[in-house]
C-alpha positions in Angstrom: 0.1 0.0 0.0 1.6 3.3 -1.1 1.4 6.1 1.6 -1.0 8.4 0.2 -3.5 5.3 0.4 -2.2 4.5 3.8 -3.0 8.1 5.0 -6.3 7.7 3.2 -7.1 4.9 5.3 -6.4 6.1 8.4 -8.4 9.2 7.8 -11.3 7.1 7.1 -10.9 4.8 9.8 -10.7 8.5 12.0 -14.2 9.8 11.0 -15.5 6.4 11.1 -15.1 6.2 14.7 -15.6 10.2 14.9 -19.1 9.7 13.4 -20.3 7.6 16.1 -23.7 8.3 17.6 -22.9 10.2 21.2 -24.9 12.3 23.8 -24.0 15.4 25.0 -24.9 15.8 28.6 -25.5 19.7 29.1 -24.7 21.0 32.7 -27.4 23.7 34.1 -27.1 26.3 35.7 -24.0 26.9 32.9 -22.6 30.0 31.1 -23.1 34.0 32.6 -24.0 34.6 35.8 -25.8 37.8 37.4 -22.7 39.5 37.6 -21.3 38.7 34.6 -24.7 39.8 33.5 -24.3 43.2 35.2 -20.4 43.9 33.7 -21.4 43.7 30.2 -24.6 45.5 30.0 -22.9 48.3 31.8 -20.5 48.7 28.8 -23.1 48.1 26.2 -25.2 50.7 27.7 -22.4 53.3 27.7 -21.5 52.5 24.0 -25.1 52.9 23.0 -25.4 55.9 25.0 -22.4 57.8 24.7 -20.6 56.1 21.6 -17.0 55.0 22.0 -14.1 55.0 23.3 -15.3 53.9 26.9 -12.4 53.0 28.7 -12.3 49.6 30.6 -9.2 48.6 33.2 -8.8 45.3 32.5 -11.0 43.0 30.9 -14.4 43.4 31.8 -15.0 39.7 32.3 -12.3 37.3 31.5 -13.7 35.8 28.0 -12.0 36.7 25.2 -15.0 36.4 22.8 -16.8 39.3 24.9 -13.6 41.3 25.1 -13.4 41.3 21.1 -16.9 41.9 20.5 -17.5 44.8 22.8 -13.9 46.4 21.6 -15.7 46.1 17.7 -18.3 48.7 19.2 -15.8 50.9 20.7 -14.7 49.7 24.0 -11.1 50.5 25.0 -9.4 47.9 27.3 -6.3 49.0 29.3 -3.8 47.8 32.0 -3.5 50.9 33.9 -5.6 53.6 34.2 -2.2 56.1 32.6 -3.5 54.7 29.4 -6.6 56.5 30.0 -7.0 60.5 28.8 -7.7 62.8 31.6 -11.8 63.3 32.1 -12.4 60.0 30.0 -15.2 57.5 31.0 -13.4 54.6 32.6 -15.3 51.1 33.6 -13.8 49.0 36.8 -13.8 45.3 35.9 -16.5 42.7 37.5 -13.3 41.9 39.2 -13.2 45.0 41.4 -10.2 47.5 41.7 -8.2 48.0 45.4 -8.6 51.4 47.0 -5.5 52.8 45.6 -7.0 52.3 42.2 -9.9 54.4 42.9 -7.7 57.3 44.6 -6.0 57.3 41.3 -8.9 57.6 39.3 -10.0 60.2 41.3 -7.3 62.3 41.1 -7.3 62.0 37.4 -10.6 63.6 37.7 -11.9 60.2 35.5 -15.5 59.2 35.3 -15.9 56.5 37.0 -18.1 53.6 36.2 -17.7 50.6 38.7 -19.0 47.2 37.5 -17.6 45.3 40.4 -20.0 42.4 41.1 -21.7 43.2 44.1 -20.8 39.4 45.2 -17.2 40.9 45.1 -17.9 44.1 47.3 -19.2 41.8 49.5 -16.0 40.6 50.1 -14.2 44.0 50.2 -16.4 45.2 53.0 -15.8 42.0 55.0 -12.0 42.4 54.7 -12.3 46.0 55.6 -14.5 45.4 58.5 -12.2 42.4 59.9 -9.0 44.6 59.3 -10.7 47.5 61.6 -11.1 45.6 64.3 -7.6 44.9 64.7 -7.7 40.6 62.9 -5.3 39.1 60.6 -6.7 38.4 57.5 -6.3 35.2 55.8 -7.3 35.4 52.1 -7.8 32.0 50.3 -7.2 32.5 46.5 -4.9 32.5 43.6 -2.1 34.6 43.3 -1.9 37.5 40.8 -5.7 37.1 40.0 -7.6 40.3 39.4 -10.1 40.2 42.3 -7.1 38.6 44.9 -5.3 41.9 44.0 -8.2 43.9 44.7 -9.0 42.7 47.9 -5.6 42.7 49.5 -5.4 46.3 48.0 -8.4 47.0 51.0 -6.0 45.9 54.0 -2.5 45.4 52.6 -0.6 45.6 56.2 -2.9 42.9 57.6 -4.0 40.3 55.0 -2.0 37.6 53.6 -2.6 35.0 50.8 -3.4 31.5 51.1 -3.5 29.1 48.1 -3.1 26.1 49.6 -4.0 24.0 52.7 -0.3 23.2 53.2 0.7 26.7 53.5 -1.6 27.2 56.6 1.5 25.5 58.6 4.0 28.3 57.7 1.6 31.3 58.8 2.7 33.9 60.9 0.2 35.8 62.7 0.5 38.5 65.2 -2.3 37.1 67.4 -3.4 33.8 66.9 -7.1 34.3 68.7 -7.5 37.1 66.2 -7.8 35.4 63.3 -10.6 36.0 60.3 -10.8 34.3 56.3 -12.2 35.4 53.2 -11.8 33.8 50.0 -11.9 34.6 46.3 -15.0 33.9 44.6 -14.5 31.7 42.1 -12.4 29.0 43.7 -13.2 25.2 43.7 -15.7 24.7 46.9 -14.5 21.2 47.8 -10.4 22.6 48.0 -11.3 25.5 49.9 -12.9 23.3 52.4 -9.8 21.7 52.7 -7.8 24.7 53.6 -10.6 26.1 55.9 -10.5 23.1 57.4 -6.4 23.4 58.2 -7.2 26.9 59.0 -9.8 26.2 61.8 -7.2 23.4 63.2 -4.3 25.7 63.4 -6.4 28.6 64.6 -9.5 27.5 66.4 -10.8 30.7 67.3 -11.1 31.7 63.3 -13.6 34.3 62.6 -15.5 33.3 59.6 -17.6 35.2 57.0 -21.3 35.7 57.7 -22.1 33.9 54.5 -19.7 31.7 51.8 -17.9 34.0 49.8 -17.4 31.7 47.0 -20.3 32.9 44.8 -23.7 31.3 44.1 -22.9 30.8 40.7 -19.3 29.1 41.1 -20.9 26.7 43.6 -24.0 26.0 41.4 -22.0 25.4 38.4 -19.7 23.0 40.0 -22.8 21.0 41.2 -23.8 20.6 38.1 -20.8 19.8 36.6 -20.0 16.9 39.4 -24.3 15.7 38.6 -23.0 14.8 35.3 -19.4 13.6 35.5 -19.7 10.5 36.6 -21.9 9.4 33.8 -19.8 11.3 31.1 -16.7 9.6 29.3 -15.2 13.2 28.6 -15.9 16.6 30.0 -15.6 20.0 27.8 -15.4 23.1 29.6 -15.9 26.1 27.5 -14.6 29.2 29.0 -11.3 31.0 28.6 -7.7 30.5 29.9 -7.8 33.3 32.2 -11.1 32.6 33.6 -10.7 31.4 36.9 -14.0 29.9 37.5 -13.6 28.0 34.4 -10.5 26.6 35.0 -11.8 25.2 38.7 -14.5 23.4 36.4 -11.7 21.8 34.4 -10.0 20.7 37.6 -13.0 19.6 39.0 -13.9 17.0 36.3 -10.2 15.5 36.5 -10.3 15.4 40.5 -13.6 12.9 38.9 -11.4 11.0 37.3 -12.5 12.2 33.9 -10.5 13.8 30.8 -11.4 17.7 30.6 -10.5 20.1 28.5 -10.7 23.7 28.6 -11.9 25.4 25.2 -12.5 28.9 24.2 -15.0 27.8 21.1 -15.3 25.0 19.1 -12.5 25.7 16.8 -10.6 24.2 19.9 -12.5 20.9 19.5 -9.8 18.0 18.2 -11.7 15.2 17.1 -8.8 12.6 18.3 -10.5 13.4 21.8 -13.8 12.1 20.8 -12.7 8.7 19.4 -14.8 6.0 20.9 -16.7 8.1 23.6 -19.9 7.5 23.7 -21.1 10.4 26.2 -19.7 13.9 26.4 -20.6 16.3 29.4 -20.3 20.1 28.3 -20.7 22.8 30.9 -19.4 26.5 30.4 -17.9 29.0 32.9 -19.9 31.8 34.2 -18.0 34.3 32.1 -18.4 32.3 28.9 -21.8 33.5 26.2 -24.4 30.7 26.0 -24.0 31.0 22.3 -20.5 29.7 22.5 -22.0 26.1 24.4 -25.0 26.2 21.4 -21.8 26.7 18.4 -20.4 23.5 20.7 -23.3 21.2 20.2 -23.7 22.5 16.5 -19.6 21.5 16.2 -20.2 18.1 17.6 -23.9 17.6 15.4 -20.9 17.9 12.9 -18.7 14.8 14.0 -22.1 12.6 13.9 -25.4 11.9 15.6 -25.9 13.6 18.4 -28.8 13.4 21.7 -28.5 16.5 23.8 -29.9 15.9 27.4 -30.1 18.6 29.6 -29.6 18.0 33.4 -30.4 20.5 35.5 -29.4 20.9 39.5 -30.9 23.9 40.5 -32.5 27.3 38.7 -30.7 30.4 39.3 -33.0 33.9 39.8 -30.0 36.7 40.8 -30.4 39.4 39.4 -28.5 42.5 39.7 -29.1 46.5 39.2 -27.3 48.8 36.7 -25.5 51.5 38.6 -27.6 54.6 38.8 -24.9 56.6 36.4 -25.9 53.7 33.9 -29.5 53.7 34.3 -29.4 57.1 33.5 -27.8 57.3 31.0 -30.3 54.6 29.1 -33.5 56.9 30.7 -31.9 59.7 29.0 -31.3 57.7 25.7 -35.2 56.3 26.1 -36.7 59.9 26.3 
């Protein structure tokens, strides 16, 4: 058999394997959460009311497609405020900022629209409250993440970052009886529980937030994924590489013993992943647009017969209102 004929035969064999009938188990809830919807709506409403450019510090949410779409409509994403012209409008991303950034914006005379997720704002408020009463604040989170940087900035001299349970043993605090903890809102629930248990064992008088800091959307998406993982041969998570909550979903599926891949869109799917597999679990991080999930399902249909079964573990009804300045802009436009 010639080399060309052999390659053709191998391609046909791979195609035949890929074309097997499959089932997609679709996790629900998935995709956008209320905080993400609010942040995107803020930029959209400002663009509609004022036109571009509207400056946004960092990515409004961590999704490549969302950012690209808003850029095409006039949003300008910058890493720091020094790239924003004096007197311009700037939006703070859903991940929040430190007080130092707010002070810089005020000193520059920038018109600030705050798109920080209200659940992130809750963590900032707790950080200030715990620090004000003299506690060492242990922040559980990932170094370098924008949300973590903002929270650390609330009380930098009294806050320490912990990323793993093993780091708890090395913690040094001024008073072991005056220790509080907070968490990043997009962490893995099971791993965070382990770290909190280590903190409680080390500091029996540990003070806790009034309610969980890991947000409802992160928890719901992890629970929904867990509900389909055991029955899945493979799990696909729609989300961008810098999306913390999306990465946690991939890790969760892998901890349950299933191969899992993070895909930004259908173009990232590799047919060889699916060879010989009958059941594909599918979900999306809280910053991934629902249309991308639909596009992934359409792409999977191109690879063979497909049955889609949605499994809903809870129904989300949370909604956050837009900031007053944005509501006023919209109202003025509608008059």
